[in-house]
N, C-alpha and C positions, 0 to 999 in steps of 0.2 A: 634341696633341688631334686626334683624327681628325675630318675634315670630311665631311659627308654631301652628296653632289652633288645638286642640285635635279633633279626629274624632267624629262625632255626635253619641250620644248614640242611640242604636236601639230602635225603637218605640215599647213599650210593647203591646202585643196582648190584645184585650179587653177580659173581662170575657166571659166564654162560654155561660152562661145563663143570658143575659141582657133582660131587659123588651122589648126592641125593637125586639129581636129575638123571645121571647115568644109570643109577639103580632102577629108576622108573622105566627107562628104555629096556634094560635087561629083563625086568620082570614082564613087561608087556610083550617083548619079543619072545620070551619063553612060552607064555600062554598061547600066543598066536601060532608059534611053531608046533606046539603039541596038538593044536586043533587042525593045522593044515598039513602036517607031515604025512598023514595017512593017505591023502590023495595026491601027494606030490610025486611026480614021476622022475624028477631029477635027483641030484645028490642032496642029501639032507643038510650037509654042511653048507652048501651054497644057499639053501633056503635060510638058514640061521644067519649067515653073513649078510644077506640082503636085508633081512629084517632089522638087524642091529644098525646097518649103515643108514637106512632110511630114517630110523628113530633118531640117530645122532644128527642127521641133517635137520630134522624137524626141531630138535632141541636148539640147534644153532639159530634157526630162523626165529624161534620163540625168544631167544636171548637178545638177538639183534633188535627186534621190534620192541623189546623191553626198554631199550635206551635210545633208540633212533626211530623216527626223528625226535629231536628234543621237545618240540612243541607240535601240538596237533590242533586242528580246528575244533571248535566247541562241540560240533555235532558228531565227532568221531572219538569214541572212547578207546584208550590204548588196548584194553583187553580184547576188544572186537578185532583190532588189527592183528594182535597176536594169534587169536583163534583162527581167523581167516588165513593168516600166513601159513600156519602149520598144515592147513588143508590144501591150499592152492599149490604149495611147493611139492606135493606128492608126485603128480604126473611127471614134471620135468626132472625132478631129482631121481625118480625111479628109472627114467629113461637113461640118465647118465650112469646110474649104478649098473644097469643091464649092459650098457656099452663097455663099462670097465670090467665087469666080471665075465664077459664073453669075448674079450679082446683076443684076437688071433684065430678065432673060429673061421671056418671057410665061408660061412654064410652069415649075413647080418642078422642080429637077433630079431628084428622086427619083420623079417621074412619067414621066420619059423613060427608055425601055428601054435605049437605047444608053449613056446616062450612068450608069445603074445597073450596066451591064456593066463600064464603066470603073472605077466605084467598087469593085465586087467584085474586079476585078483588082488595084487598088491595095492593098486590104485583104489579099488573099491574099499578094501579094509582100511587104508590110510584115510580116505575121505570120511569113512563111517566112524572109526574109533578115535583117531587122533584129536579131533576137536573136543571130545569129551574128556580125554586125558588132560588136554591143555586147560580146560575149564576147571577140572579138579585141582590141578596144580595152582592155578590162579586163586582158587578159593582157599587152599591151605596157606598160600602166601599172604593173602589179605587177612585171613584169620590170625596168622602169626603177627603181622604188623599191628593189627588192632589190639591184640593181647599185649604186645610190647608197649604200645602207646598207653594202654590202660594202666600197666604197671608203672610206667614213667609218670603218668598223671597222679597215680596214687602216692608215689614216692614224693613228688613235688608238693602235693597237698599235705602229706605228713610233715614235710620240712617246713612248709608255711605255718602249719598249726603249731609246730614246735617253736618256731621263731616268735609267733604271736604269744604263746604261753610264756616264753622267756621274757618278752617285752613287758607283758603284764606283771610278771614277777618283779622285774626291775622297777616298774612304776610303783608297785606296792612297797618295795624296799625303800624307794626314795621318800614315800610317805611316812615310813617308820622313822627314818633318820631325824628329821626335825622334831618329831613327837618326843623322842627320848632326850635329844639335846636340850630342847627348850624347857622341858619339865625339870631336868636335872639342874640346869643353870638357874632356873627360878628358885629352886631350893637353896642354892648357894647365895643368891641375892638376898634372900630372907635373912640368912645368918649375917651377911655383911651389913644390911640395913639395921639389924638389931644390935650391932656392935659385939657380937659374940666372939669370945676368945678362941672358939673352935673354928672360926671361919678359915684361917690359914690351913689348919689340919684337914678340914673337909675339902678345901680346894686342892690340896695335895692328893687326897684320895680320888677326887674327881679327875685330875689330870691323869693319874694312873689308870683310872677306869676308861677314859676316852682314848688313851693310847692303845688300850686293848680292844676297845669296842669299834672305833671308827673304821679300821681296816676291814672289819667283818661285815659292815653294814651292807655292802654291795655284793658280798659273796652269796651265791644261791643256797649254799648249805655249809655247815661247819660240823664239828663233832659235839656230842653231848658233853664231853669233858670241857671243851672250850665254852660252851653255853653256860655250864655251871660256874665256871670262873667268872664270866661276866655277871651272872646273877649274884654271886657272892660279892663282887666288887660294888655292885649297885646297892646291895643291902647294907654293906659297910658304910657307904656314903649316907644312906638314909638313917642308919643307926646313929651316926655322928650328929645328924640333925635333930633326932628325937630319941636320945639314949634311954629315957625312962618309959617310952611308949612303944618301942619296937624291939622285939627279940626275934631271932630267926635261927633255924637249923637246916642243914642240907644233908640228905641221905642219897646215896647212889650205888647201884651195883657196879662192881669193877668191870663186869662183862659188857656193860652198856656204854662206858665212857668213850670208846673209840667208834661208836656207831654214828651214822649220819643224822643230822638234825637240821631242820630249816633254820636259817639264820635268824637270831633274835627271838626264837619261839619261847624259850624258858624265860627270858628277860621280859617278854610281853606279859606273861602270866604273873610274874613277880611284881612288875610295875603296876599292873592292874590291881593286885591285892593290896599294895601300899596305898594307891591313890583312892580306891573305892571302898577298901575295907578298914585299914588301920588309920589313915589320916582323919576320916570323919568321926572316929570313935574317941571320946574323951579319955577313956582308959587306955587306948592303944590296943595292942594285941601281939600275937605271935604268928610268924609265918614259917611254915614247914614245907620244904621242897623234897619230893621223893621221885627218884628216877629208877625204874625197874625194867628189866628185860624178861619177858615170858615167852620162851620159844622164839617164834619169828615176829614178835610184836614188842614195841616199846611203849611204855606208859609213863607219862610225866604228870605228877600231881602237885599242885600248889594249894595248900590249905592255910586259911587265915582265920583268926578269931576276932575279926573286925565286926563291923556293924551288920554285915549280912547283905543278901541280895535286895531285900525290900528297901532298906534305908540307903543302900549304896547305889540305888538306881535301877537294879534289876535287869538291865539290858547288857548287851555285849560291850557297848562303847566302841570308840574308834579303834583302839588297839586290838581288842579281841575280834572285832568284826574283820579287821585287816588280816589277822592271823588265821582266821577260819578260811578266808579266801586263798591265802598263800598255801595252806594245807591242801585245799582242794586242787589247786594248780599243780602242786608237787606230787600228790599221791592219788588224785582222782577221788573216787568214793571210798577209798580204803583208809581214810584218816577221819578221826572224830574229835570234836571239841565239845566238852560237856561242862555245864555249870550246875552245882547242886548246893542247897543250904546245909549248914552244919548245925547241930544242936549242942549247947543251948543257943549259940550264935556263931556266925562266921559263914564262910563260903569255901566250897571245894571247886577248883578249876582243874580239869583233866584233859589232856590230849593224848591220843593213841594213834600210832601209825606203824607201818611195817619196819622191821629192823633191817637196815641196809648198811653195808660197809661203805665208807667214803671212797668215791672214785679217785683213782690215782691221777 
């Protein structure tokens, strides 16, 4: 049943007075102070105080309109309300600041010509500069939100791709499982049908093999040592079925045994060599498995002296085609699967991929 994801929660508005916003007020106040102080006739400290106060009031208005009202008519953008708010608030706020900073004087500030000139200057600068500072802050905020959303989308896309890859691997693993089980059981059935005395022995080997193999069929990766154990168990079963037509030997570097290997990779190569190389040959043949580590690479070779590529079909077959796709999903383009003829007859199947430790 498909599940419907809940709608995303709205992003909470930032606090009204953040250090970043206060810092903008301090920087803008400092710049205006340095430009205006040379013509200022009053106390320089009073000029600085009034600049900081009007800046903080504008930040407050900017923050209030950032979250109120909750809904706006379609024709009114919130950023327009914020920019207009920081401009419109300047005259009344400046009047209150002047009243506060001149409290106790003998004459009202609006009756003093010099103070009215200062008030007019503050209003002019506030109406001229504040909207641009507000728009700059909005641009940085929108850019930051867009960047965070882009990162969130990229992370979500990466997670979806990883899940899709894992699902594809699981599907391929499920295809491998019946392939091996049915082929091996078919070999046992032949012995039973022929009345061979070895049927019970082979069945015992098969039970031991399946006991080791089945739990690993759904694992995304195992170690090379475990893969070689499975390959050896499979070859022992096949050797019991055709003792005069199949010989095998396994070689492995000790340094490679603990490294990661795609599940059933070695077994796929070995089973393919038996099925397409040794079985069709009247004389049978020999299978040699080599596992080597060279620096940061792992190379697995399965060589057989069977009928060769041409008589064996020459193609990858279901098992090897499946293995090639699993290698591509696990290692991308950094893994290879190669088939080559051997002289005077036989086939070399080789896979190569990066050496990785098994994840804990």
